[in-house]
FIKEDREN-613094 format. One record per residue (C-alpha): x, y, z; chain. Coordinates in steps of 0.25 Angstrom, whole numbers, padded with zeros to 4 digits. Layout:
! FIKEDREN-613094
ATOM   east  north     up  unit
ATOM      X      Y      Z     A
...
END
This chain:
! FIKEDREN-613094
ATOM   east  north     up  unit
ATOM   0445   0210   0760     A
ATOM   0455   0220   0767     A
ATOM   0450   0214   0781     A
ATOM   0454   0200   0776     A
ATOM   0467   0204   0771     A
ATOM   0470   0211   0785     A
ATOM   0466   0198   0792     A
ATOM   0476   0190   0783     A
ATOM   0487   0199   0785     A
ATOM   0484   0201   0800     A
ATOM   0484   0185   0802     A
ATOM   0497   0184   0794     A
ATOM   0504   0198   0798     A
ATOM   0517   0193   0801     A
ATOM   0518   0185   0788     A
ATOM   0513   0197   0780     A
ATOM   0523   0206   0787     A
ATOM   0534   0196   0784     A
ATOM   0530   0195   0769     A
ATOM   0530   0210   0768     A
ATOM   0544   0211   0775     A
ATOM   0550   0200   0766     A
ATOM   0544   0207   0753     A
ATOM   0551   0220   0758     A
ATOM   0564   0213   0760     A
ATOM   0563   0207   0746     A
ATOM   0560   0220   0739     A
ATOM   0571   0227   0745     A
ATOM   0581   0216   0743     A
ATOM   0578   0216   0728     A
ATOM   0581   0231   0727     A
ATOM   0594   0229   0735     A
ATOM   0599   0217   0727     A
ATOM   0594   0222   0713     A
ATOM   0596   0237   0714     A
ATOM   0591   0244   0702     A
ATOM   0587   0231   0695     A
ATOM   0577   0229   0706     A
ATOM   0562   0226   0701     A
ATOM   0558   0239   0707     A
ATOM   0543   0238   0704     A
ATOM   0543   0224   0710     A
ATOM   0550   0229   0722     A
ATOM   0542   0241   0725     A
ATOM   0529   0233   0723     A
ATOM   0534   0222   0732     A
ATOM   0538   0232   0742     A
ATOM   0525   0239   0742     A
ATOM   0518   0226   0744     A
ATOM   0526   0223   0756     A
ATOM   0524   0237   0761     A
ATOM   0508   0235   0760     A
ATOM   0509   0221   0767     A
ATOM   0518   0227   0778     A
ATOM   0509   0240   0779     A
ATOM   0496   0231   0780     A
ATOM   0503   0223   0792     A
ATOM   0507   0236   0799     A
ATOM   0493   0241   0798     A
ATOM   0487   0228   0804     A
ATOM   0497   0229   0815     A
ATOM   0494   0244   0817     A
ATOM   0509   0247   0816     A
ATOM   0510   0261   0811     A
ATOM   0525   0262   0809     A
ATOM   0525   0250   0799     A
ATOM   0512   0255   0793     A
ATOM   0519   0268   0790     A
ATOM   0532   0262   0786     A
ATOM   0526   0251   0776     A
ATOM   0515   0261   0771     A
ATOM   0527   0270   0767     A
ATOM   0533   0258   0760     A
ATOM   0520   0257   0752     A
ATOM   0521   0271   0747     A
ATOM   0536   0269   0744     A
ATOM   0533   0257   0736     A
ATOM   0522   0263   0728     A
ATOM   0531   0274   0724     A
ATOM   0542   0263   0720     A
ATOM   0531   0256   0712     A
ATOM   0527   0268   0705     A
ATOM   0542   0272   0702     A
ATOM   0546   0258   0698     A
ATOM   0534   0258   0688     A
ATOM   0538   0271   0682     A
ATOM   0527   0279   0687     A
ATOM   0535   0288   0696     A
ATOM   0549   0293   0692     A
END
């Protein structure tokens, strides 16, 4: 299963990266425009999904800098999800 997902991503890596970048732009745009009224749980979940996509692409490309950067965003996203859910204060 993992190998087939890798193959799909590898064949479409530019498209997957573009989807991840557009997702990140959308999530930060929502927060910028809506401020405190932003749907934070949605934004953090959406942002974490794009970080997973971009990390996966960076791993396939063997790009350690972007793997680290987007891996960091996964961790930040998880904290954001827990905070927006009320599990962390």
